[in-house]
Each structure stands twice: as C-alpha cells, then as structure tokens.
C-alpha positions as CSV (number, residue, x, y, z in Angstrom):
1,M,-0.1,0.0,0.2
2,N,0.8,3.2,-1.0
3,L,0.7,6.1,1.6
4,P,0.2,10.0,0.4
5,Q,3.2,12.0,1.1
6,D,2.6,14.2,3.9
7,P,1.2,17.8,2.8
8,F,3.2,19.5,5.7
9,S,6.6,18.1,5.4
10,S,7.9,20.3,3.3
11,W,6.9,23.0,5.7
12,R,7.9,21.1,9.0
13,S,11.5,20.9,7.7
14,E,11.5,25.0,6.4
15,R,10.3,25.1,10.0
16,L,12.9,23.2,12.0
17,K,15.7,25.1,9.8
18,K,14.2,28.3,11.1
19,E,14.0,27.2,14.3
20,S,17.8,24.9,14.5
21,L,18.6,28.9,12.9
22,A,17.2,30.9,15.4
23,R,18.7,28.7,18.6
24,R,21.7,29.5,16.8
25,I,21.8,33.2,16.9
26,L,20.7,33.3,20.7
27,G,22.7,30.7,21.3
28,V,20.3,28.3,23.2
29,E,20.8,24.4,23.1
30,E,17.9,22.7,21.7
31,G,16.1,21.2,24.9
32,A,15.7,24.9,26.0
33,D,12.6,26.5,27.6
34,F,10.9,29.4,27.6
35,T,12.4,31.0,30.2
36,Q,16.1,30.2,28.9
37,V,14.7,31.3,25.3
38,K,13.8,34.8,26.8
39,R,16.5,35.3,29.1
40,A,18.7,34.5,26.2
41,W,17.1,37.2,24.2
42,R,16.9,40.0,26.6
43,R,20.4,39.8,27.2
44,L,21.2,40.2,23.8
45,A,19.0,42.5,22.7
46,R,20.2,44.8,25.4
47,E,23.4,44.3,23.8
48,Y,22.7,44.6,20.1
49,H,19.9,47.5,20.8
50,P,20.6,50.3,18.1
51,D,20.1,53.2,20.9
52,A,22.9,51.1,22.8
53,G,25.2,51.4,19.9
54,G,24.6,48.2,19.0
55,A,24.2,47.0,15.1
56,S,20.6,47.4,13.6
57,W,21.2,44.1,11.7
58,R,21.8,41.8,13.8
59,F,19.4,43.1,16.6
60,M,16.9,42.1,13.8
61,N,18.0,38.9,13.5
62,I,18.1,38.3,17.3
63,H,14.4,40.0,17.2
64,N,13.1,37.6,14.5
65,A,14.8,34.8,15.9
66,W,12.7,35.3,19.3
67,R,9.8,35.4,17.1
68,V,10.3,32.1,15.7
69,L,11.0,30.8,19.1
70,A,8.8,31.9,21.2
71,Q,6.1,33.2,19.4
72,G,5.9,31.3,16.5
73,A,6.3,33.6,13.5
74,D,7.1,32.6,10.3
75,E,9.6,35.5,9.9
76,P,12.9,35.1,7.9
77,L,15.3,34.8,9.4
78,I,19.0,36.3,8.4
79,D,22.4,35.2,10.1
80,D,24.9,37.2,8.2
81,A,27.6,39.3,10.2
82,R,28.2,41.4,7.8
83,P,26.2,44.4,7.2
84,K,24.9,44.8,3.4
85,P,27.6,46.8,1.1
86,R,26.7,50.1,0.2
87,D,25.6,51.4,-2.8
88,P,28.3,53.8,-3.9
89,R,26.0,55.6,-5.9
90,Q,24.1,56.0,-2.5
91,D,26.1,59.0,-1.8
92,E,25.3,60.6,-5.3
93,R,21.3,60.2,-5.0
94,D,21.5,61.4,-1.5
95,Y,23.2,64.9,-2.4
96,F,21.3,65.3,-5.5
97,N,18.0,65.0,-3.6
98,W,19.3,67.1,-0.4
99,W,20.1,69.6,-3.3
100,L,16.9,69.2,-4.9
101,R,15.3,69.8,-1.8
102,R,17.4,72.9,-1.0
103,W,16.5,74.8,-3.8
104,R,12.8,74.2,-4.4
C-alpha cells in the first residue's frame, strides 16, 4: 500500500531549519525552555539594541529569532555577520536629492 506524502512535510522541514537557526542566533540549546530563550533574547537585545550603540541588522536577527522560538512567527531569518554593502551611487543620489530639496 502506497501512502500519500505528508502535505506538511516541507513546511515542517523549513520550520525545523528556522528553529535551529534561531537557536544558533540566540545561543540556546535545543531543549531550552521558554525562560531560557527569553533570558537569552533579553541579554542579546540589550547588548545589540541600536539605541545602545549596537548593530541594527544584528538586533533584527535577534528579534526575528525570538519571534520564531517564542511566538511561532514564520519570519525569514538572516544570519549574516556583516551588514549589506552600501551602494556607492547612494551617496550621489542622497546629495542630489538634498540639493533638489534645498533649492525648491
């Protein structure tokens, strides 16, 4: 007898990948309970909050990891140790837009 494939198997595998990545970002083990996850999230959020001089991209990763583990949200997690490179033309566009706004 040939059983049909579980329709949620791909969703479950993606979910497990997200949860393992979220655990790695927060630095908690697989069997961590809610209080351990919350404690790790608060410690890292305090350390990397943009108002405290931390990196905003790192703070967003920490926040998304918290949402995945504690609240069950399906937010995409980006575990990148470096911010995205700035477009060199952005400075020119910013200056040009500033110039237009100034002389309107």
